Backbone as ProteinMPNN parsed JSONL, in Angstrom:
{"seq_chain_A": "MGRLARSSLLCQALTPLACGFLVTHAGAAGTLWILTALAAVNFGLTAWLHRRVKAAALR", "coords_chain_A": {"N_chain_A": [[5.231, 10.558, 18.962], [7.119, 8.661, 17.996], [9.46, 6.105, 16.85], [8.011, 3.986, 15.791], [5.756, 4.944, 14.448], [6.86, 6.428, 12.45], [7.326, 5.527, 9.742], [4.719, 5.217, 8.766], [3.731, 7.844, 8.975], [5.466, 9.142, 7.232], [4.792, 7.946, 4.784], [2.145, 8.859, 4.58], [2.631, 11.546, 4.23], [3.944, 11.612, 1.78], [2.143, 10.605, -0.074], [0.232, 12.458, -1.386], [2.031, 13.844, -3.067], [3.066, 11.753, -4.657], [0.739, 10.818, -5.936], [-0.006, 13.121, -7.32], [2.167, 13.293, -9.08], [1.707, 10.931, -10.527], [-0.804, 11.48, -11.719], [-0.083, 13.597, -13.345], [1.771, 12.43, -15.13], [0.719, 9.934, -15.94], [-1.941, 10.297, -16.266], [-5.464, 10.461, -15.369], [-6.815, 7.996, -15.663], [-4.696, 6.185, -15.833], [-3.559, 6.542, -13.315], [-5.632, 5.564, -11.726], [-5.601, 2.858, -12.499], [-3.042, 2.091, -11.592], [-3.301, 2.522, -8.828], [-5.31, 0.674, -8.315], [-3.969, -1.711, -8.917], [-2.01, -1.636, -6.902], [-3.675, -1.877, -4.682], [-4.64, -4.465, -5.094], [-2.271, -5.959, -4.83], [-1.742, -5.372, -2.157], [-3.96, -6.622, -0.948], [-3.434, -9.295, -1.63], [-0.989, -9.74, -0.258], [-1.892, -9.403, 2.35], [-3.693, -11.551, 2.597], [-1.874, -13.675, 2.304], [-0.262, -13.258, 4.577], [-2.179, -13.661, 6.556], [-2.731, -16.393, 6.237], [-0.22, -17.444, 6.915], [0.003, -16.688, 9.63], [-2.171, -18.044, 10.691], [-1.395, -20.691, 10.201], [0.894, -20.835, 11.773], [-0.209, -20.598, 14.274], [-1.437, -23.012, 14.623], [0.547, -24.795, 15.093]], "CA_chain_A": [[4.82, 9.322, 18.335], [8.217, 7.723, 18.071], [9.943, 5.428, 15.642], [7.027, 3.046, 15.26], [4.832, 5.642, 13.556], [7.594, 7.237, 11.477], [7.109, 5.087, 8.356], [3.334, 5.527, 8.401], [3.611, 9.289, 8.781], [6.203, 9.484, 6.022], [3.953, 7.54, 3.649], [1.009, 9.771, 4.506], [3.108, 12.833, 3.719], [4.374, 11.467, 0.388], [1.054, 10.154, -0.945], [-0.259, 13.484, -2.317], [3.052, 14.123, -4.076], [3.133, 10.621, -5.58], [-0.479, 10.803, -6.761], [0.11, 14.253, -8.246], [3.108, 12.872, -10.118], [1.037, 9.941, -11.379], [-1.84, 12.133, -12.526], [0.597, 14.411, -14.354], [2.468, 11.629, -16.133], [-0.052, 8.786, -16.432], [-3.335, 10.681, -16.45], [-6.391, 9.991, -14.339], [-7.089, 6.573, -15.852], [-3.482, 5.46, -15.473], [-3.443, 6.604, -11.864], [-6.618, 4.64, -11.181], [-5.104, 1.499, -12.729], [-1.907, 1.856, -10.701], [-3.82, 2.404, -7.466], [-6.026, -0.597, -8.249], [-2.95, -2.761, -8.854], [-1.426, -1.591, -5.565], [-4.667, -2.428, -3.751], [-4.665, -5.919, -5.29], [-1.051, -6.477, -4.201], [-1.961, -5.261, -0.714], [-4.893, -7.676, -0.57], [-2.727, -10.566, -1.736], [-0.047, -9.848, 0.847], [-2.663, -9.565, 3.579], [-4.185, -12.933, 2.61], [-0.723, -14.522, 2.546], [0.112, -13.097, 5.979], [-3.233, -14.29, 7.355], [-2.497, -17.833, 6.175], [0.998, -17.768, 7.681], [-0.288, -16.547, 11.054], [-3.07, -19.138, 11.036], [-0.61, -21.929, 10.215], [1.799, -20.783, 12.923], [-1.014, -20.777, 15.49], [-1.813, -24.414, 14.719], [1.722, -25.593, 15.48]], "C_chain_A": [[5.936, 8.29, 18.365], [8.537, 7.043, 16.758], [8.92, 4.51, 15.009], [6.108, 3.713, 14.233], [5.542, 6.391, 12.433], [7.302, 6.821, 10.033], [5.695, 5.398, 7.89], [3.157, 7.019, 8.124], [4.344, 9.744, 7.527], [5.399, 9.119, 4.776], [2.752, 8.457, 3.478], [1.418, 11.121, 3.947], [3.465, 12.751, 2.24], [3.258, 11.091, -0.573], [0.521, 11.25, -1.869], [0.756, 13.824, -3.407], [3.113, 13.01, -5.12], [1.905, 10.586, -6.495], [-0.492, 11.971, -7.739], [1.058, 13.943, -9.388], [2.446, 11.898, -11.082], [-0.015, 10.581, -12.28], [-1.199, 12.947, -13.645], [1.166, 13.546, -15.48], [1.654, 10.476, -16.703], [-1.506, 9.146, -16.706], [-4.206, 10.071, -15.363], [-6.646, 8.489, -14.449], [-5.872, 5.73, -15.464], [-3.268, 5.427, -13.974], [-4.416, 5.635, -11.211], [-6.172, 3.191, -11.35], [-3.957, 1.162, -11.78], [-2.378, 1.687, -9.268], [-4.604, 1.103, -7.279], [-5.043, -1.771, -8.155], [-2.296, -2.797, -7.473], [-2.382, -2.156, -4.519], [-4.739, -3.948, -3.872], [-3.43, -6.58, -4.671], [-1.2, -6.449, -2.691], [-2.894, -6.362, -0.224], [-4.215, -9.045, -0.593], [-1.737, -10.77, -0.592], [-0.755, -10.05, 2.186], [-3.194, -10.988, 3.693], [-3.051, -13.905, 2.9], [-0.303, -14.467, 4.021], [-0.91, -13.763, 6.9], [-3.04, -15.808, 7.385], [-1.276, -18.237, 6.998], [0.749, -17.692, 9.181], [-1.184, -17.688, 11.512], [-2.308, -20.456, 11.127], [0.34, -21.96, 11.406], [1.041, -21.001, 14.222], [-1.383, -22.24, 15.698], [-0.654, -25.3, 15.177], [1.866, -25.699, 16.952]], "O_chain_A": [[5.696, 7.141, 18.733], [7.972, 7.355, 15.71], [8.962, 4.281, 13.8], [5.729, 3.083, 13.246], [4.881, 6.937, 11.549], [7.055, 7.68, 9.187], [5.494, 5.799, 6.744], [2.509, 7.404, 7.151], [3.877, 10.647, 6.833], [5.336, 9.896, 3.823], [2.382, 8.794, 2.353], [0.631, 11.772, 3.26], [3.302, 13.733, 1.517], [3.418, 11.248, -1.784], [0.367, 10.99, -3.062], [0.373, 14.068, -4.552], [3.202, 13.279, -6.318], [2.032, 10.348, -7.696], [-0.946, 11.821, -8.874], [0.785, 14.29, -10.537], [2.599, 12.014, -12.298], [-0.104, 10.259, -13.464], [-1.713, 12.984, -14.763], [1.051, 13.9, -16.653], [1.879, 10.076, -17.846], [-2.227, 8.362, -17.324], [-3.745, 9.271, -14.548], [-6.687, 7.79, -13.436], [-6.014, 4.68, -14.837], [-2.847, 4.411, -13.421], [-4.063, 4.956, -10.247], [-6.346, 2.381, -10.44], [-3.912, 0.063, -11.227], [-1.902, 0.798, -8.562], [-4.564, 0.501, -6.206], [-5.269, -2.713, -7.395], [-2.054, -3.876, -6.932], [-1.957, -2.831, -3.582], [-4.883, -4.645, -2.867], [-3.535, -7.642, -4.057], [-0.823, -7.406, -2.015], [-2.637, -6.97, 0.815], [-4.401, -9.854, 0.316], [-1.66, -11.859, -0.024], [-0.27, -10.782, 3.049], [-3.152, -11.575, 4.774], [-3.233, -14.857, 3.658], [-0.025, -15.498, 4.634], [-0.541, -14.361, 7.91], [-3.172, -16.433, 8.437], [-1.298, -19.252, 7.694], [1.231, -18.542, 9.929], [-0.986, -18.241, 12.594], [-2.551, -21.25, 12.035], [0.562, -23.022, 11.986], [1.6, -21.539, 15.177], [-1.617, -22.665, 16.829], [-0.87, -26.435, 15.602], [2.802, -26.335, 17.436]]}, "name": "protein", "num_of_chains": 1, "seq": "MGRLARSSLLCQALTPLACGFLVTHAGAAGTLWILTALAAVNFGLTAWLHRRVKAAALR"}
């Protein structure tokens, strides 16, 4: 795979451990809230990046 896929594969390997930690310490509801917040941040960053790419294409 190479260096390009390394970060993605590392995140995929750490996700079950991180979610298990969250469920243990924050409970199921807390884990759901944290994952929802992360999804909202991801959506916001994606929208911001989309606007930047669109603006750069117009120049």
